[in-house]
N, C-alpha and C positions, 0 to 999 in steps of 0.2 A: 243667223240671229245670235245676239250676245246677251248674257245676263244683264238684267236691269232694263232692258228694252220693254216697251209696251207692246201688246198684241192688239191689233185693230182689224176691223172688217168694214167693208162698204155695204151700204144697203141693209136689207133684211134677209134673214136666213130661214130656210125651211119651206119656202113657197113651192119649189119644184117637187119636193117629196110629198107635200100635202096634196098637190095637184095629181100626182101619181096615185095616191090613195083614193082620191075622189074618182079618177078615171077607172080604177080597178073595181069601182062599185062599192067601196067600203063605207062611203058616206054620200048622202044626197043633200044638196044645198040649193039655195035660190039661184036663179039664172045669172044675176050679176056676180055673185061670189064665185059661182062655178066658172064663169068666163075668166075671172082674174086668176083662179087656180089653174085652169087649162092653159092660159097664156104663159103663166109662170113655169109650167112644166114643159110645154111643147115649144115655146119660143123665148128661152132665157136670153138676156142681153149681155153678152160678154163685155167686160169693162176694159177694152183694149186701150183707148185713149187715156183713161184714168190710170192704167198701169204705166203708161209712158210718162205721165205727169209725176207719179210717185218716184220713178227713177230720176227724173229731173230734180226732184226735191231732196234726193239723197237716200231714198229707201234702198237697202241692199238685200233684203230678205222678203220675198213675196211669192204668192201662189194663188191661182184661182181656185175657188171652192167647187171642184167638180166631183171629188170623191167623198165629200162631207167635211165639215169643220174640223172634227177631231182627227180624222184620217189625214187631211192635208196639213194640219198643224203638226201632226206626228212626223210627216215627211220633213218639214223644216227642222224640227227638233233633232231628228236622227242625223240629218246632214250637218247640223251645227253642233252636235254633241252637248245639247242643253235640254232642260225640261221646261214645261209650260204649265201655268195655273190659269184656268179660265174661271171667271166669276159668272155663274149662270144668270144672275139677275141683270147683268150688263149685256148679255147676248141679245142683239136686236131681232126679235121675232115679229113677223108681220102680224098686226092686230087681228086679221081674219083667221089666222092659224090659231092664235091664242083663244079666240072666241069659239072655234068649231072643232078643235082637235085636242082631246085630253092628253095626247102624247106629244104635244107641241115641243117639249124640251128635246125629246129624242129626234124629232123631225129636224130641228134646228142644229143639233149637235152632229147627227149622223147621216142626215139626208144629203144627197149630193145634187149636182147639176144646177145649182143656183148661179154659178159663174160670177159670184161676187168676189172681191179681192180680200185676201187675208195677208196681212203684212206686219212686220215688226220694225220699230224704230225708237230712237231715244225721244225724249219729250220735245226737244227743239225741232227735230225733223218732223215729228208728228204734228206740231203746231203749224209748220210750213205747209205740210200736206193738206191739213184741214182748210187752210186759206186758199190753196191752189185748186182743190177739187170742187166740182159742181155737184157732188153727191154726198149723202151723209156718211160720216166716218164715226164708228163707235169703238172706243177702247174697251176690250173685253177681258184683259188679263195682263200677265207679265211673263217674261222669260227669266228663268232662274237656273242656277247651278245646283240649287238645293235638291237633295234626293227626295223625290215624291213617290207616292204609291204606284203611279203610272207615269210614263214620259209626259203624257198630257193628262192632267188631273183637273176635274171640274168640281168646283165647290159652290155651296150656297152662301147666303149673306152672313152666316155664322161661322163659315169655314169648314162646315161638314162636307164630306165628299159625296158627290152625286154620281152614282154609277150610271154608266151608259151601256146599252145592250150590245152594240156592235161598233166596229171602227170604220164605218162608211162602206162605200161601194167596193165590192170585190169582183173582179172580172171573171173568176172561175170558182 
């Protein structure tokens, strides 16, 4: 990733983490909503073909969101020796999660196993990727050399830092 590039994701985030919370009995929902969350957690759909299309369009920096948005973006930033700023209001959270989970921001930022794609690109490549892909792409922030409080910093619409509780999935 390079300073000045945009950060984008495919699809919606937090569905798997919300599904896990539901399956662990932390919340009870109607059957239709429960089924959507169950499928989101137990049968995520990896975006293999979409990843191949991103490469064809010139994307050089990408990862699937398996450890959580913040953790996986941190991997890109560490490898690229850059920082990232995410604008929370731009993070695409599934409407079911916003409606039923007060902690929806944490689920979207730190929940893993969604297998959506996280990638960076300049505006020209981002526009080509949007045209080529058959799924939603949302720009959620930017890559910077600027010194930030954390390598990955999340801000609200006024630029205030939003703290996040954990940095995603940890194996041990």
